[in-house]
N, C-alpha and C positions, 0 to 999 in steps of 0.2 A: 905778699904784703897786701893790705886791704884798707879800704875806708868804709866804716859803718856809720850810717846816719840813723840815730835813734830817735823815732817819732813817738810822742806821747800826746794824750788829750788833756786839756785843762779841765774837762768836765768829770774827770776822775781824780780822786785825792792824790796828790804827789806821793810817790813812794809805792803805790800799788801797781807794780810792774810784773810782767810775765817772768817766769824762771829763765827763759832764754835771754831776756833783756838783762837780768842781774848777772847771768853768766858772761854775757858780752862786756859788761861794764867792768867786771873783775878781771877778765883775761886780756883786755886791750892793753897795748904798750903805752897808749896815751889817751886820755879822756879829756875832752874840752867842751865848754859850754859858755853861754853868755853870762856875764855878771848878773846877778839877781835872778837867775832861772829859778822857778819855784821847786825844782827837783833837788837843788843843792843841799838843803838841810837833811833830807832823807839820805842822800848819798854820804853826807858827812857821818850820820849815825851808823851807816854800814862800813865806815872806814875808807870810803873812796873820795878822794879830793881832786876834782878835776882842775885843769888850768882854765882860768876864766879870762874872757876877752870881752871888749866893749861891743865889738861887731866882728862877724866871722870873715875870714879871708879865704876865699875858695882856692886861690892859687897855692897858698901856703898849705892848706889842708891836703890838697892833692900831692904836693911835693913831699910832704912828711909821710903821707900814706905810702909813698913808693919805697920808703925806708923801713917802715914799722907799721904794725896795726894801729890805726887811729880810729877812735870813735868820737863823733860829734853828736851832741845831744841838741836836737833841733828845738827851736822855740815852740811853744804850745801852739801857735797858729800855723806851724807847718814848714817854714823856711823854704817855700816853693822857689823863690828867686835864687837862693843859694843852690839849690839842687840843679836848677837850669844851668847856672854857671859852671858847676862841676861837670854836668853832662857835656857841655861844649869843650871843656878842657881834656876830657878823656876819649874824645872821638878819635883823634888821630894817634893817641898814645894810650891804649886801653889800660884800665885798672880795674881791679875787682872792687866794685862799689855795690853795697847792700843797703836797702832801706829796711830797717827792723822796727816794727811796731811793738812798742813796749806796753801800750795799754789801748784799750778800745772803748768807744762810746757804747753805753748801754742804751736799750730802748727807752725813749723819753728823755735822753740827755740834752737835746736842744732846748727843752723847757728851761734849763738853767740859763741859756743864752737869753731867752725871753724875759726871765726875771731880772737879769743884769741890765738888759736894755731899757726895761721899764724904769728900774731904779735911776738909771742915768738920765732918761728923759724927764723924770720927775724932778731932778735936781737942776738940770741945765736948760731945758726948753720953757720959755715963759708961758706958753699956752698950756702945756701939760702940767706945769706947776700950780696954775690957778684952778684946775678942775676939782670938783667934789663929786660925791656919790650922786647927788641930785642932778648936777649938770651933765653927768655921763649917761643918765637913764635913756634920753632919746637915741643915743648912738648904740646902746645895747639892744633896744628894740629894733632899730633900723637894721643892724647887722643880723639879728635873728630872722627878721623877715626876708633878708637877701639869701640867707641859707635855705629857707623854705622855697624861694623863688627858683633857685638853681636846681633843687630837687624835683620840683613840679615840672620844670622845663626840661628835665633830663640832662642838664648841662653839668655832668659830673666832673668834667675837666676843671670847671671853676669852683667846684665845691671845696677843694682844699684851701684855696685862698679865702673863701667866705668863712670857713670854719676858723681859719687863723685869725680873722677879724674878730670873731666872737671870743676866741681865746685871749686875745689882746685885752678885751674888755674885762675879762675875769682877772687877768694880771694887773690891769689898771686899778680896779676897785680894791684889790688886795694891797697894792703899794700905798694907796690912800689911806686905807684902814691901819696899815702898820705904823703910820705916823702919830696915831692917837696915843695917849699915855694913861687911858682909863681902862676899864674892864671890857670896853667894846672893841679894843684894838685886836687885830689878828693879822697874820701873814698868809702868804699863799700856801705855805706849808700846812697851816691850820686848816685852810680851805680844803686841800687835798686830803689831809688826815681825816677830816670830818666825813667826806664822801666815801672814803675807803672803809671807814668803820661802819657807815650806814650800808654800804653794799654788802660787806661781810655779814652784818647783822641780819640782813633781810634775805640772805641766800644760805640758809643753814643746810640746804640739800646739797651745796657745793662745798662750803667751808666747815660744816658740822656733820652730825651723824643722822640728820633727817633724811628719810627716804620718800621720794614722790613718785607718782605714777605717770605724770605728764605735765604739760604746760598749764592746764586748768588748775591742778593742785598747787603748783608753784604760785599762781595768782592768788588762790585762796589763802595760802600761808602768807604771802606778802601783805594782803589786806589785814590779816590777823595781827601781824607784826606792827603795822602802821597804827592800827587801832590801840595796841598796847602802848606805843610811843606817844600817841595823843593824850591818852589817859594819864601817862606819867607827867606830861607837861602841864595839862590843864585840870587834872583831878576830876572831881564830880561834874564839872562844867564842860568836860570834853565832848566835842561834837564831830561827827563824821565829816562836817563841812570845814572844820579847822584847817587852815592852810590853803583854802581856795583863794587865789588872788582876785580880789573884786575889781582890780584895775585892768584887767585883760579885756579884749574886745567882747562885746556883749553876746555875740553868738557862741563863742567859745566858752564864756562864763556860764551861759544857760546850759550848755552841753555838760560842762563839768559838774555843775551843781546837780543836774539830773542823774549823772552817772553815780556820783556819790551817794545820792538819796536812794538810788535803785540797789546799791550794794547792801544797804541796811533794810531793804524791803519797806521803805516808807510808802504809805498809801498814795496811789497814783492820783487820788482826788485832791491831794495838796496842790496839784498844778492846774486844777480847774478854775475857770472864772477869775483869772489873775487880773487885777485892776490896780491903778495907783491913784488913790484918793487925793493925795497931796502932791501938787506939782513939784515941790522942792524935794520930795522923796525920790522922784524920778530923775533928779539932776536938772529939772527945768528952773528957769529964773522967775516964772510967773508973769512974764510979759505977755502982752496981747498977741495971740497966735492968729493973725489975720490972713496969713498966706501971702502977704505982700512981697515977701522975699523969695517966695517959690518962683522958680523960673517957668514962665508960661502959663500961670494960672493961680487960682485961689485954692483954699482947702477943700471946697466942695468938688472943684474940678479935679482934684488929686485923690478924690475918694476918701477925704478925711474930715468931712463935715461933722460938726459936734464938738469942736475944740478939744479941751483937755481930755474929756471923757473919751472922745474918739481916739485921741492919741494913746490913752491907757489901754483901749481895746486893741489897738494895733500891737502894742507890746504884748498883750496876752495872746494874740493870735500868733505872733512870731515865736513866742515861748512854746506854743502848742506844736508849731511847725518843727521846732528843734526836737521835741519829743517824738513826733511822727518820723523824723529822719532816723532817730536812734532806734526806733521800733523795727526798722527795716535794714538796720546795719549801715546806715550812711552817716558820714560826717557833714553836718550842716555847714560848717565853715568851708570845707573843701567843695561842697556842692555849690555854694554861693560864689566861691572863687571861680569855679569852673564855668558857670554861666556868665560870670563877669568877663572872663577871657573871651567867650563867644561874642558877647556884646562888644568888647574892645575890638575884636577882629572885624566885626561888621561895620563899626564906625570907621576904622582905618580904611576898609575896602570902599566904603562910601566916599571918604575924603579923596582917595586916589581917583575914583571915577569922577568926582565933581571937578577935579583939576584938569581933566582931559578936554 
């Protein structure tokens, strides 16, 4: 005689069980499950009608299993407390107890839990319920920078958590979008489907019959496919610069614009003598730049004499530095962050020394 505990996962559709699980269900003398178990309809379709109970009784299961083969269908969450109780009951009086896994999680299955949790939070948490795409933007940016920080610091142990925070933002935006009732509505499945389609489309050497000689040819094909996609979206007005986010940090913006321009062999002279004639065009307010708010000096002392014209010249020189970095294969954003970290360490060292 024996007791079989059939474990299944709620992340797989009910009824998708292994052959061994179906065989155990059909051959058991008694099959029992909680009332309302999600597997019951599928069992009914297969002609198996378990005895249902509101809550399992470990002592009764063990006692009945000493007289006949009994199979208990565990709750989707696992029934760990029940298994512990059964373990205690059979220590002194052994019984053949088997845990049979009838279904298994597939890779990525826990993403279903994330979707479920986000749906619950959106309904039941006052803070989550009031958020919009706009109010969530700062958190998405913050979480992305925290991922960058863990990678740059080599703290790969923390990377999993930080990537989870970014993934949560994707799920959050998706649940907000799903609430709309117009053509802009979408679900997280739409988000996943769109990126899957894009990846397949842009990798014909993997998912199609295109042959490539190496990474350089992969990159060239990628750019050609992206150019065709832009042309399809924008028609005759399509530009290689379409899709460049102008709201990103200025250094990375300059670098991305220059990379895009280089890919279409735009004349390098287009980056010469860059100035901003209109302060408003540069995002300035047009107020008096006297240097009064500069810590420790005026504009002349900071090397910015000349007002708005000097400010425009600084922008042009920064743009040129970005190009200079690209020419020698460096990332200007990373270079600036690197020296910023050096400066941070020097300040902290000075602070520690000053406290002695």
